[in-house]
C-alpha positions as CSV (number, residue, x, y, z in Angstrom):
1,X,-165.5,-37.8,30.1
2,X,-162.1,-36.2,29.3
3,X,-162.4,-37.4,25.7
4,X,-165.9,-36.1,25.3
5,X,-164.9,-32.7,26.7
6,X,-161.9,-32.6,24.3
7,X,-164.2,-33.3,21.3
8,X,-166.6,-30.7,22.5
9,X,-163.9,-28.1,22.7
10,X,-162.6,-29.1,19.2
11,X,-166.1,-29.2,17.6
12,X,-166.1,-25.5,16.4
13,X,-162.9,-26.3,14.4
14,X,-164.0,-29.5,12.8
15,X,-165.2,-29.5,9.2
16,X,-167.4,-32.3,8.1
17,X,-166.3,-34.0,4.7
18,X,-169.5,-32.8,2.9
19,X,-169.1,-29.2,4.3
20,X,-165.5,-29.2,3.2
21,X,-166.5,-30.0,-0.3
22,X,-169.2,-27.3,-0.3
23,X,-166.7,-24.7,0.9
24,X,-163.9,-25.7,-1.5
25,X,-162.9,-22.7,-3.7
26,X,-164.3,-22.7,-7.2
27,X,-163.2,-24.2,-9.5
28,X,-161.9,-27.3,-7.8
29,X,-162.3,-29.5,-10.9
30,X,-162.7,-29.0,-14.7
31,X,-165.5,-26.8,-15.9
32,X,-167.8,-28.1,-18.7
33,X,-168.5,-25.5,-21.4
34,X,-171.4,-26.4,-23.7
35,X,-171.1,-25.2,-27.3
36,X,-174.6,-25.5,-28.8
37,X,-173.2,-25.8,-32.3
38,X,-171.2,-28.4,-34.2
39,X,-167.4,-28.5,-33.9
40,X,-165.3,-27.0,-36.7
41,X,-167.1,-23.7,-37.2
42,X,-166.6,-20.1,-35.9
43,X,-168.4,-20.9,-32.6
44,X,-165.9,-23.7,-32.0
45,X,-162.9,-21.4,-32.9
46,X,-164.1,-18.6,-30.7
47,X,-164.8,-20.9,-27.8
48,X,-161.3,-22.4,-27.9
49,X,-159.6,-19.0,-28.3
50,X,-161.3,-17.7,-25.1
51,X,-161.6,-20.8,-23.0
52,X,-157.9,-21.8,-23.2
53,X,-156.6,-18.6,-21.6
54,X,-159.5,-18.5,-19.1
55,X,-158.6,-22.1,-18.1
56,X,-155.1,-21.0,-17.3
57,X,-156.4,-18.1,-15.2
58,X,-158.8,-20.4,-13.3
59,X,-156.2,-23.2,-12.8
60,X,-158.7,-25.8,-14.1
61,X,-159.5,-27.0,-17.6
62,X,-162.5,-25.7,-19.4
63,X,-163.7,-28.6,-21.5
64,X,-165.7,-27.8,-24.6
65,X,-168.7,-30.1,-25.0
66,X,-170.5,-29.8,-28.3
67,X,-174.3,-30.2,-28.1
68,X,-175.6,-29.1,-31.5
69,X,-179.1,-29.2,-32.9
70,X,-182.3,-27.1,-33.2
71,X,-180.4,-23.9,-34.0
72,X,-178.6,-24.0,-30.7
73,X,-181.7,-24.7,-28.5
74,X,-180.6,-28.1,-27.5
75,X,-177.3,-27.0,-26.0
76,X,-178.8,-23.9,-24.3
77,X,-181.5,-26.1,-22.7
78,X,-178.8,-28.4,-21.3
79,X,-177.1,-25.4,-19.7
80,X,-180.4,-24.2,-18.2
81,X,-181.1,-27.5,-16.5
82,X,-177.6,-28.2,-15.2
83,X,-176.7,-28.0,-11.5
84,X,-176.1,-24.3,-10.6
85,X,-172.6,-25.0,-9.1
86,X,-170.5,-23.3,-11.7
87,X,-169.2,-26.5,-13.3
88,X,-171.5,-26.3,-16.3
89,X,-171.5,-23.1,-18.3
90,X,-171.9,-22.5,-22.0
91,X,-172.1,-20.3,-25.0
92,X,-175.1,-18.0,-25.5
93,X,-176.0,-16.6,-28.9
94,X,-178.5,-14.1,-30.3
95,X,-181.0,-16.6,-31.8
96,X,-181.5,-19.1,-28.9
97,X,-181.6,-16.4,-26.2
98,X,-183.7,-13.6,-27.9
99,X,-185.3,-14.5,-31.2
100,X,-186.3,-18.2,-31.1
101,X,-188.4,-17.9,-27.9
102,X,-190.9,-15.9,-30.1
103,X,-190.8,-18.4,-33.0
104,X,-190.9,-21.8,-31.4
105,X,-193.4,-23.1,-28.9
106,X,-191.5,-26.1,-27.7
107,X,-188.4,-24.3,-26.2
108,X,-187.7,-26.0,-22.8
109,X,-186.2,-22.9,-21.2
110,X,-187.0,-19.3,-20.6
111,X,-183.8,-17.3,-21.0
112,X,-184.7,-14.5,-18.6
113,X,-185.7,-16.9,-15.9
114,X,-183.5,-20.1,-16.3
115,X,-180.2,-18.6,-17.4
116,X,-177.7,-16.1,-16.1
117,X,-176.3,-14.1,-19.0
118,X,-172.8,-13.4,-17.7
119,X,-170.7,-11.6,-20.3
120,X,-170.6,-11.0,-24.1
121,X,-167.0,-11.6,-25.0
122,X,-167.2,-11.2,-28.8
123,X,-169.6,-9.9,-31.4
124,X,-170.0,-10.1,-35.2
125,X,-171.4,-6.9,-36.8
126,X,-173.8,-7.3,-39.6
127,X,-173.1,-5.6,-42.9
128,X,-175.7,-4.5,-45.4
129,X,-174.4,-5.4,-48.8
130,X,-176.0,-4.9,-52.2
131,X,-175.3,-6.3,-55.7
132,X,-173.0,-4.2,-57.8
133,X,-176.0,-3.8,-60.2
134,X,-177.8,-1.8,-57.5
135,X,-177.2,2.0,-58.1
136,X,-176.9,2.9,-54.4
137,X,-174.0,4.0,-52.3
138,X,-175.9,4.6,-49.0
139,X,-179.0,3.4,-47.3
140,X,-181.2,6.4,-48.4
141,X,-180.3,5.7,-52.1
142,X,-181.0,2.0,-51.6
143,X,-184.5,2.7,-50.1
144,X,-185.3,5.1,-52.9
145,X,-184.2,2.6,-55.5
146,X,-186.4,-0.1,-53.9
147,X,-189.4,2.3,-53.9
148,X,-188.9,3.1,-57.5
149,X,-189.4,-0.5,-58.5
150,X,-192.1,-1.9,-56.2
151,X,-192.4,-5.7,-56.1
152,X,-189.3,-6.3,-58.1
153,X,-186.6,-6.5,-55.4
154,X,-185.5,-9.6,-53.5
155,X,-183.4,-9.8,-50.3
156,X,-181.6,-12.8,-48.9
157,X,-181.2,-14.1,-45.4
158,X,-179.8,-17.2,-43.8
159,X,-183.2,-18.2,-42.5
160,X,-186.6,-17.1,-41.3
161,X,-186.4,-15.4,-38.0
162,X,-182.7,-14.7,-38.1
163,X,-181.4,-11.2,-37.4
164,X,-180.5,-10.9,-41.1
165,X,-184.2,-11.3,-41.9
166,X,-185.6,-9.2,-39.1
167,X,-183.6,-6.1,-39.8
168,X,-185.3,-6.0,-43.2
169,X,-188.6,-6.2,-41.4
170,X,-187.5,-3.1,-39.4
171,X,-187.0,-1.4,-42.8
172,X,-190.4,-2.5,-43.9
173,X,-192.0,-1.1,-40.7
174,X,-190.2,2.2,-40.9
175,X,-189.9,2.9,-44.6
176,X,-192.7,0.9,-46.0
177,X,-190.5,-0.9,-48.5
178,X,-191.7,-4.1,-50.1
179,X,-189.1,-6.6,-51.0
180,X,-189.5,-10.4,-51.3
181,X,-187.7,-12.4,-48.6
182,X,-185.7,-15.3,-50.0
183,X,-184.3,-17.4,-47.1
184,X,-181.3,-19.6,-47.7
185,X,-179.6,-22.2,-45.5
186,X,-176.4,-20.3,-45.3
187,X,-174.1,-17.7,-46.8
188,X,-172.6,-20.4,-49.1
189,X,-176.0,-20.3,-50.9
190,X,-177.1,-16.6,-50.5
191,X,-173.8,-15.0,-51.7
192,X,-173.8,-17.0,-55.0
193,X,-177.5,-16.0,-55.5
194,X,-176.5,-12.4,-55.1
195,X,-173.7,-12.7,-57.6
196,X,-176.1,-14.3,-60.1
197,X,-178.5,-11.4,-59.7
198,X,-181.2,-13.5,-58.0
199,X,-181.3,-11.3,-54.9
200,X,-180.2,-7.7,-54.7
201,X,-179.4,-7.1,-51.0
202,X,-178.8,-8.9,-47.7
203,X,-177.4,-8.5,-44.2
204,X,-174.7,-10.9,-43.2
205,X,-171.9,-11.1,-40.6
206,X,-168.7,-9.2,-41.0
207,X,-166.5,-12.4,-40.9
208,X,-168.4,-13.7,-43.9
209,X,-168.8,-10.4,-45.8
210,X,-165.4,-8.8,-45.3
211,X,-163.6,-10.7,-48.2
212,X,-166.5,-10.2,-50.8
213,X,-166.6,-6.5,-50.0
214,X,-162.8,-6.1,-50.1
215,X,-162.7,-8.0,-53.4
216,X,-165.4,-5.8,-55.0
217,X,-167.9,-8.7,-55.4
218,X,-170.6,-6.8,-53.5
219,X,-171.0,-3.2,-52.2
220,X,-171.3,-2.5,-48.5
221,X,-173.7,0.3,-47.5
222,X,-173.8,0.1,-43.7
223,X,-172.8,-1.8,-40.6
224,X,-175.2,-2.4,-37.7
225,X,-173.0,-1.5,-34.7
226,X,-173.1,1.9,-33.0
227,X,-169.5,2.7,-34.2
228,X,-167.7,1.9,-37.4
229,X,-165.7,-1.3,-37.4
230,X,-161.9,-1.2,-38.0
231,X,-162.1,-3.9,-40.7
232,X,-164.3,-1.7,-42.9
233,X,-163.5,1.8,-41.7
234,X,-165.1,3.6,-44.7
235,X,-168.5,1.9,-44.3
236,X,-170.8,4.1,-42.2
237,X,-173.1,2.8,-39.5
238,X,-176.9,2.6,-39.8
239,X,-177.0,5.1,-37.0
240,X,-175.0,7.6,-39.0
241,X,-177.6,7.2,-41.7
242,X,-180.6,8.0,-39.5
243,X,-181.5,4.5,-38.2
244,X,-181.6,3.8,-34.5
245,X,-180.6,0.2,-35.0
246,X,-177.8,-1.6,-33.0
247,X,-177.6,-5.2,-33.9
248,X,-174.8,-7.8,-33.7
249,X,-174.7,-11.5,-33.5
250,X,-172.8,-12.2,-30.4
251,X,-170.9,-14.8,-28.4
252,X,-171.5,-14.8,-24.6
253,X,-171.1,-16.9,-21.5
254,X,-174.3,-18.3,-19.9
255,X,-174.9,-20.4,-16.9
256,X,-177.8,-21.8,-14.9
257,X,-179.7,-19.0,-13.2
258,X,-178.9,-19.9,-9.6
259,X,-175.1,-20.0,-9.9
260,X,-173.6,-18.0,-7.0
261,X,-172.8,-14.4,-7.7
262,X,-169.0,-14.7,-6.8
263,X,-168.6,-17.3,-9.5
264,X,-170.5,-15.2,-12.1
265,X,-168.3,-12.2,-11.2
266,X,-165.1,-14.3,-11.6
267,X,-166.2,-15.6,-15.0
268,X,-167.1,-12.1,-16.1
269,X,-163.7,-10.7,-15.1
270,X,-161.7,-13.5,-16.7
271,X,-163.5,-13.4,-20.1
272,X,-163.3,-9.6,-20.2
273,X,-159.6,-9.8,-19.4
274,X,-159.0,-12.0,-22.4
275,X,-161.2,-9.9,-24.7
276,X,-159.3,-6.8,-23.8
277,X,-155.8,-8.3,-24.0
278,X,-153.6,-7.7,-27.0
279,X,-153.8,-11.4,-28.0
280,X,-157.6,-11.3,-27.7
281,X,-157.9,-8.1,-29.8
282,X,-155.6,-9.6,-32.4
283,X,-157.7,-12.7,-32.6
284,X,-161.0,-10.8,-32.9
285,X,-159.6,-8.5,-35.6
286,X,-158.4,-11.5,-37.6
287,X,-161.8,-13.2,-37.5
288,X,-163.8,-10.0,-38.3
289,X,-165.1,-9.8,-34.8
290,X,-165.2,-7.0,-32.3
291,X,-165.5,-6.7,-28.5
292,X,-168.3,-4.5,-27.2
293,X,-167.4,-3.6,-23.5
294,X,-170.1,-4.7,-21.1
295,X,-170.0,-4.2,-17.4
296,X,-171.4,-6.8,-15.0
297,X,-175.2,-7.0,-15.6
298,X,-175.0,-5.2,-19.0
299,X,-175.1,-8.4,-21.1
300,X,-178.2,-9.6,-19.2
301,X,-179.9,-6.2,-19.8
302,X,-179.0,-6.4,-23.5
303,X,-180.5,-9.9,-23.8
304,X,-183.7,-8.7,-22.1
305,X,-184.0,-5.7,-24.3
306,X,-183.3,-7.6,-27.5
307,X,-185.7,-10.3,-26.6
308,X,-188.4,-7.6,-26.2
309,X,-187.5,-5.9,-29.5
310,X,-187.4,-9.0,-31.6
311,X,-190.7,-10.1,-30.1
312,X,-192.4,-6.9,-31.1
313,X,-191.1,-7.1,-34.7
314,X,-192.1,-10.8,-35.0
315,X,-195.6,-10.1,-33.7
316,X,-196.1,-7.0,-35.7
317,X,-195.1,-8.6,-39.0
318,X,-196.8,-11.9,-38.3
319,X,-193.6,-13.9,-38.8
320,X,-194.0,-17.6,-38.3
321,X,-191.8,-20.7,-38.8
322,X,-193.5,-23.6,-40.5
């Protein structure tokens, strides 16, 4: 009787083993970070540059796990179906989260429903570049030049349905220009084609276009971010030239949709801290990247808005992937 009474008095202070595990502060073990791209590229470099200092802040390793394939869709799908406990997160990019849902029927996730878009910690502005043979120094002159030679201009992209392709579709819808789209598998093919004169214009990311612009191989007419970028300070934005276009390819943190809010808030704070640090800013500048400040919830709102915008363009222009 005495023993039972003692246990009853102590009961409010007992913690069952399972409950103790459930209430353990996060993270209590390593966090898996799915990179939906192959190792060795810019996504790998960016992930390591941010995850290492965030690991130190969290007191647990963040282990990069590369799950490449299908343009990032395989890795993103793995994040979406992971347990929502904060121990599997991953990298979110523009294509898999906002464009590809309108191009492919077999995507096993819905980014607005199945994923939490936590924070965008780096972005790559796109640069509109033209061949040195094109007599244009701004977008208005470029559009006028295209109109003056209908059916004779070609533009390059790194694939059907990429942002580099769809911005030209924005031009087509607004300005009525008709240029032939020539998709390539990457900048290593599209840039030589421009230097040969096979194509006259293209959008591509600042990390890849900075050197060709600075070396005078191509001419930059605009960047796609709301403000000019420090790496090309003399190149105006599309907004400065009358186009309400804000586009960047970005690097963000995503997680399964049901991850608890305190974990999402902690991840947001730690990645922002790295992006805004002197070391983080130096890394971004060296890579031709920028940080676009985004408060909690802002990245999710951007993903939703971009998904709607790209969907409208793809539907209006009848763009399909064979």
